[in-house]
C-alpha positions in Angstrom: -103.4 -127.1 79.1 -103.5 -125.1 82.3 -106.0 -126.2 85.0 -109.2 -124.1 84.9 -109.4 -121.8 87.9 -112.4 -122.3 90.2 -115.1 -119.7 89.6 -115.1 -117.0 92.3 -118.8 -117.6 92.9 -117.9 -121.0 94.2 -115.1 -119.6 96.3 -117.5 -117.0 97.9 -120.1 -119.7 98.7 -117.4 -122.0 100.1 -116.5 -119.2 102.5 -120.2 -118.9 103.4 -120.4 -122.6 104.0 -117.3 -122.6 106.2 -118.6 -119.7 108.3 -122.0 -121.4 108.6 -120.4 -124.6 109.8 -118.4 -122.6 112.4 -121.6 -120.9 113.6 -123.5 -124.1 113.8 -120.8 -125.6 116.0 -120.9 -122.6 118.3 -124.7 -122.6 118.5 -124.8 -126.4 119.4 -122.5 -125.8 122.4 -125.1 -123.4 123.9 -128.3 -125.1 122.6 -128.9 -127.2 125.8 -128.8 -124.0 127.9 -131.4 -122.2 125.8 -132.9 -124.1 122.8 -135.0 -121.1 121.8 -132.1 -118.7 121.4 -130.2 -121.4 119.5 -133.1 -121.8 117.1 -133.4 -118.1 116.6 -129.7 -117.8 115.8 -129.9 -120.6 113.3 -132.7 -118.9 111.5 -130.8 -115.6 111.4 -127.9 -117.3 109.7 -130.2 -118.5 106.8 -131.9 -115.1 106.6 -128.4 -113.4 106.4 -127.5 -115.8 103.6 -130.5 -114.7 101.6 -129.9 -111.0 102.3 -126.4 -111.4 101.0 -127.3 -113.2 97.8 -130.7 -111.9 96.7 -131.3 -108.4 95.1 -132.0 -105.7 97.7 -135.6 -105.3 96.5 -136.4 -108.8 97.9 -137.0 -108.1 101.6 -136.1 -111.0 103.9 -138.0 -111.3 107.2 -137.9 -113.8 110.1 -140.8 -115.3 112.1 -144.1 -114.6 110.5 -147.3 -116.1 109.1 -148.8 -116.0 105.6 -152.2 -114.3 105.5 -154.7 -115.4 102.9 -157.2 -113.1 101.1 -160.0 -114.5 103.3 -158.2 -113.6 106.5 -156.9 -117.1 107.3 -153.4 -117.2 108.6 -151.0 -120.1 108.0 -148.6 -121.6 110.6 -145.6 -119.6 111.7 -142.6 -119.9 109.4 -139.0 -119.0 110.2 -137.9 -117.0 107.1 -140.0 -115.2 104.5 -138.9 -113.6 101.3 -141.2 -110.8 100.1 -141.8 -109.9 96.5 -140.6 -106.5 95.2 -143.2 -103.8 95.8 -144.4 -105.2 99.1 -146.1 -102.3 101.0 -143.7 -100.4 103.3 -146.5 -99.9 105.8 -146.7 -103.7 106.3 -143.1 -104.7 106.3 -142.8 -105.1 110.0 -146.2 -106.7 110.6 -145.8 -110.4 111.3 -148.8 -111.3 109.1 -147.6 -111.2 105.6 -150.0 -111.0 102.6 -149.9 -114.2 100.6 -149.8 -112.2 97.3 -146.7 -110.5 98.4 -144.7 -113.5 99.6 -142.3 -115.2 97.2 -140.9 -117.9 99.4 -141.0 -119.2 102.9 -138.6 -121.5 104.8 -138.6 -123.5 107.9 -135.2 -123.7 109.6 -133.8 -126.4 111.9 -130.4 -126.5 113.4 -130.3 -130.4 113.4 -132.7 -132.1 111.0 -134.8 -135.0 112.2 -137.3 -137.1 110.2 -140.2 -135.5 112.1 -139.1 -132.1 110.9 -139.6 -133.2 107.3 -143.0 -134.6 108.0 -144.3 -131.5 109.8 -142.9 -129.1 107.2 -144.6 -131.2 104.5 -148.0 -130.8 106.1 -147.5 -127.1 106.3 -146.8 -126.8 102.6 -150.4 -127.8 101.8 -151.7 -125.4 104.4 -149.8 -122.4 103.0 -150.7 -123.4 99.4 -154.4 -123.3 100.3 -154.1 -119.7 101.4 -153.9 -118.5 97.7 -157.6 -119.3 97.3 -156.9 -121.1 94.0 -157.9 -124.7 93.6 -157.3 -127.1 90.7 -160.7 -126.4 89.1 -159.8 -122.7 88.7 -156.4 -123.2 87.1 -156.1 -122.0 83.5 -152.5 -123.3 82.9 -150.3 -126.2 84.0 -148.2 -123.7 86.1 -151.2 -122.6 88.1 -152.2 -126.2 88.8 -148.9 -127.9 89.4 -146.6 -125.2 90.9 -147.4 -123.4 94.2 -147.3 -119.6 94.2 -145.1 -119.6 97.3 -141.8 -121.5 97.1 -141.6 -123.6 100.3 -138.3 -125.0 101.6 -136.8 -126.7 104.6 -133.3 -125.7 105.7 -131.0 -127.3 108.3 -127.4 -126.8 109.4 -126.8 -130.5 110.3 -128.7 -133.7 110.8 -129.1 -136.5 113.4 -128.0 -139.4 111.1 -124.3 -138.9 111.8 -123.3 -142.2 113.5 -120.7 -144.4 111.7 -122.4 -146.5 109.0 -125.4 -144.2 108.8 -126.8 -143.2 105.4 -128.3 -139.8 105.9 -128.9 -139.2 102.2 -130.7 -142.5 101.9 -132.8 -141.7 104.9 -133.9 -138.4 103.5 -134.6 -139.8 100.1 -136.7 -142.5 101.7 -138.7 -140.0 103.7 -139.3 -137.8 100.6 -140.5 -140.8 98.7 -142.8 -141.9 101.5 -144.4 -138.5 101.8 -144.8 -138.1 98.0 -146.5 -141.5 97.8 -149.4 -140.2 100.0 -149.6 -136.7 98.7 -152.7 -136.3 96.4 -151.6 -133.0 94.7 -148.2 -132.4 93.1 -148.3 -128.7 94.1 -148.3 -129.7 97.8 -144.9 -131.2 97.7 -141.9 -129.5 99.4 -139.9 -127.4 96.9 -136.5 -127.6 98.5 -134.7 -129.4 101.2 -131.1 -128.2 102.0 -128.8 -129.6 104.7 -125.8 -127.4 104.7 -123.3 -130.1 105.8 -124.8 -132.8 103.5 -126.7 -132.1 100.3 -129.7 -130.4 98.7 -132.8 -131.6 97.0 -135.0 -129.6 94.6 -138.0 -130.7 92.5 -138.6 -131.2 88.8 -142.3 -131.2 87.6 -143.1 -132.8 84.3 -146.3 -131.4 82.8 -147.1 -134.2 80.4 -145.9 -137.8 79.7 -147.8 -140.0 77.3 -147.9 -141.6 73.8 -149.0 -138.5 72.1 -145.7 -136.8 73.0 -143.2 -139.6 73.1 -144.3 -141.9 70.3 -145.6 -145.4 70.7 -142.2 -147.2 70.8 -140.7 -144.9 73.4 -143.9 -144.9 75.4 -144.1 -148.7 75.5 -140.6 -148.8 76.8 -141.5 -146.2 79.4 -144.6 -148.2 80.5 -142.5 -151.3 80.9 -139.8 -149.5 82.9 -142.4 -148.0 85.3 -144.8 -150.8 85.4 -147.7 -148.9 83.8 -150.7 -150.7 82.5 -152.6 -147.8 80.8 -152.0 -145.4 78.0 -153.6 -142.6 79.9 -151.2 -139.6 79.9 -149.5 -138.6 83.2 -147.7 -135.8 84.9 -145.0 -136.5 87.4 -142.7 -135.0 90.0 -139.2 -136.0 90.9 -136.7 -134.9 93.6 -133.3 -134.1 92.1 -130.2 -134.6 94.3 -127.6 -132.2 93.1 -124.2 -133.8 92.2 -121.0 -132.6 90.6 -120.8 -135.7 88.4 -123.1 -138.2 86.7 -120.9 -141.2 87.6 -121.2 -141.0 91.3 -123.0 -138.9 94.0 -120.6 -136.1 94.9 -122.7 -133.1 96.1 -121.7 -129.6 95.2 -121.9 -126.9 97.8 -125.5 -127.2 99.1 -125.7 -123.4 99.6 -124.9 -122.9 95.9 -127.5 -125.3 94.8 -130.0 -123.6 97.1 -129.3 -120.1 95.8 -129.3 -121.2 92.2 -132.7 -123.0 92.6 -134.3 -120.1 94.5 -133.1 -117.4 92.1 -134.4 -119.6 89.3 -137.8 -119.7 90.8 -137.9 -116.0 91.5 -136.8 -115.3 88.0 -139.8 -117.1 86.6 -142.0 -114.3 88.0 -139.4 -111.5 87.7 -137.8 -111.2 84.3 -135.2 -108.8 85.6 -133.6 -111.8 87.5 -133.5 -114.1 84.4 -130.0 -113.2 83.3 -128.6 -113.7 86.8 -130.4 -117.0 87.1 -129.1 -118.3 83.8 -125.6 -117.2 84.8 -125.8 -119.1 88.1 -126.8 -122.3 86.3 -124.1 -121.8 83.7 -121.4 -121.7 86.4 -122.6 -125.1 87.7 -123.8 -123.8 91.1 -126.8 -126.1 90.9 -124.8 -129.2 90.0 -126.2 -132.0 87.9 -129.7 -133.2 88.8 -129.9 -136.9 89.8 -133.5 -138.2 90.1 -133.8 -139.9 93.5 -137.5 -139.9 94.5 -140.6 -139.4 92.5 -144.0 -140.4 91.4 -146.5 -140.0 88.6 -150.1 -138.7 88.7 -153.0 -139.1 86.3 -153.4 -135.9 84.4 -157.0 -135.4 85.3 -156.2 -135.7 89.0 -154.0 -132.6 88.8 -155.4 -130.5 86.0 -158.9 -129.3 85.0 -160.3 -130.6 81.7 -159.9 -127.2 79.9 -156.2 -127.5 80.5 -155.7 -131.2 79.8 -157.7 -130.9 76.5 -154.9 -128.6 75.2 -152.1 -131.0 76.0 -149.7 -131.9 74.6 -150.2 -129.5 71.6 -150.0 -126.3 73.8 -146.7 -127.3 75.5 -143.7 -125.0 74.9 -140.0 -125.9 75.0 -137.2 -123.4 75.8 -139.6 -120.5 76.1 -138.8 -118.3 79.2 -141.6 -117.6 81.7 -144.1 -119.9 79.9 -147.0 -121.2 81.9 -147.1 -124.2 79.5 -143.6 -125.7 79.5 -142.7 -129.3 79.2 -141.4 -129.1 82.7 -140.8 -126.8 85.7 -137.6 -127.1 87.6 -139.0 -125.7 90.8 
């Protein structure tokens, strides 16, 4: 049997990754002279990637703040992706209406642990600008998933000495931050390091004996050290890999684009076929759970929502606000 040819999508993204690496090397050489310009150039590279891979009706902007309906503005972010239909009059204003922002990203040339910590804090701030709190949610999606997709992007990282374990360091940092985050929706959606790997989130809406059956649930309790039968919801970071047997990351840019388009497609049905195609080609790789935690259901969802679970959950229904899980 002839060897299967690599999909052209992966070839194009490999070209993008190679060019990005070349640009990162060039920027680093000048970064000591002018760190500000180096940072701006790094951001423009990511903005250019999104402009190349997202439909033209998604405007991509750099350097701006998200503006809540009460007039509160969030911290400056590096790249913003605006929803289709964003008012032309406001496209060049650096305060972007929260209801018209689909995603925001902070960009670093060389990732440090402090960058992850700072970005994590900003996620909760930007989420608060929507004006929706847990008590007002009418579905799991509203309570568990932020309206604005928030990511952290980097070209490289500081853990590059011989014997270093950059993946382990990043996973440990994600776990530590998750452990002290009270609301699932305030967790970072995506972390992508172009020369290393990418991490996206999986949010499980419901986990308990009413869904799994007593025998499976007892095994789950034992595995996770649970002492109660109270139902849970949980979040886990998925480290994209090309194989289940060992960690071999796919092109991080491909995993990023597949995850982002998947999130946008949830709110934009016109993107659904493209999102499904990206995942079918294997751009996202195979998700390996590497950091996560569970939450009590009532700490994340209002009673009017929890009272409908698990009976109201859907499985395999596109664009449902009540799915078994959200992969963003």
